[in-house]
Structure formats: C-alpha cells, structure tokens
C-alpha positions, 0 to 999 in steps of 0.5 A, a space after each residue: 130092826 135090820 140095818 141098811 148097810 147101803 146107808 153107811 158112809 164109807 167116808 165116815 169110816 175113812 175119816 175114822 181110820 185116818 184119825 186113828 192113824 194120825 193120833 201118834 203124830 197129829 194128836 190135835 187134828 186126830 181128836 177133832 176128827 174123832 169128835 166129827 165122827 161121833 157127831 156124824 155117826 149113827 145110833 148103834 141100835 141093839 148090840 147083843 153079846 160080847 164085843 172086843 174093845 180097845 182104848 184109843 187114847 185118854 184125854 186127861 191132858 197135862 202129859 198124862 195121855 202119853 203115860 197112859 198110852 205107854 202103860 196101855 201098850 204094856 198092859 191093857 186088861 180091859 177087853 171089851 163089853 158084853 151086851 144084853 139088849 133085852 135087859 138093857 144092860 151089860 158088863 165089862 170084860 177083863 183079863 184075870 190078871 186085872 183081878 188083883 188090881 181090882 181087889 186092891 182098888 175096890 176090896 169089897 167089890 166081888 160081883 165078878 162072873 167067869 167068862 172062860 179063856 182067862 177072862 171075867 166080867 165085872 162092873 155092870 151097866 145099864 143102856 139107853 138111847 139119847 142125845 150126847 151129853 158131851 157132844 151136842 148137835 150130834 146123832 143120838 148115842 147109846 148111853 152106857 151108864 154105871 151109876 147104880 148101887 152095885 158100882 164101886 166108887 169111880 166106876 159109878 161116875 162113868 158114862 160112856 156114849 157109843 155110836 156106830 161107824 160101820 156095821 160092826 165098828 163102834 166109837 165110844 167116848 168115856 165121860 167121868 162125872 166130876 163135880 157136876 160136869 162130864 168131861 171126856 176122859 177117853 176114846 175107845 172102840 168096840 168091834 
C-alpha cells in the first residue's frame, strides 16, 4: 500500500521534535507531548528490513529514569529492529558487546543471528495491527509482541506499540506485562 506523504502532518513532526528537545528540562510536558504524538500519528503499515533505533527515555519513575538515561548515554547496545512484513515477525539488533550481558541474564538463550559489522539479532517478535493497549482513543498501532516460547523471562513480557510520525520516522512505546497490567516503561524511536 503506497503512502501518501501529503497527508503527513508537519505539525506532528514539529510536536515530536519539540518533545524530544524538552525531555532534559521539562520532562512532564515532553512526556505529555509524546503521548499526544502517539494518539495522533498514523499506523505504520508494513516495515521491511532493518531500522535504526534509539531509546528516548524510560518511564520507571522514582529517580530511575535519570540513572537509566545516564547509563544509556554511556552504553546502549540496542541498535534497532529488523522486520519481515510478509512473515509478520522480526528481531532486535544489538552490538556484539551485549552478548556477555545476554549470556549472564539468560544463560540458556542462544537464538542469535549474526548481522555483520559487530552486530547480531536476538529476541524474535511477532507483529500485527490493533488499537493501543496503553493509550486508548488513539490511532491503531503496530504491535510488536515478544510473548512466545522462544523468548526468555522478562523479554516475553514486553509488548511494543509503534506509530508513524513521518515517512521513515516511527515512535514506539515499550509496555511490560506486570501482574496483569501493561504499564509503559520506555519511549523509543525507529528510523
């Protein structure tokens, strides 16, 4: 399905970019703007191949976000996702420096695929479109679900939701299943 880029709202892109710029000094307003962007954005449609990713911020609260932000600036091994729209699945891409951490956290997990250039992919997911679980009243989202037998603990409890801000810019929220609830734990982007 071809995308009509004329329907893309430049106002939404500006809101998104302002929210990112405001994150360091007006976090509350920036997080509210990211929610508005999620509600007003389009459903991504099929995404094919590799994307570059970056974590925008975590939303744990209790002072943990400043710690995770600082650690993320020092070392962020997650580099994005790769999508196969026909199979409705994909995988996450990491730097090879993450492999020792992965082996420490999930010693029995070895479903890695080399990606070249010091990277590999792990943690497969399935995708489908549907209404946002966490942000009701918004557009449909692309669900990225890790709940299947191959996923190790913690990873299988993640559900990402993705929307399209502009042609090749996507905003995502990471949700974590905790005792029957799905709180948001992070915002991320893909390009």
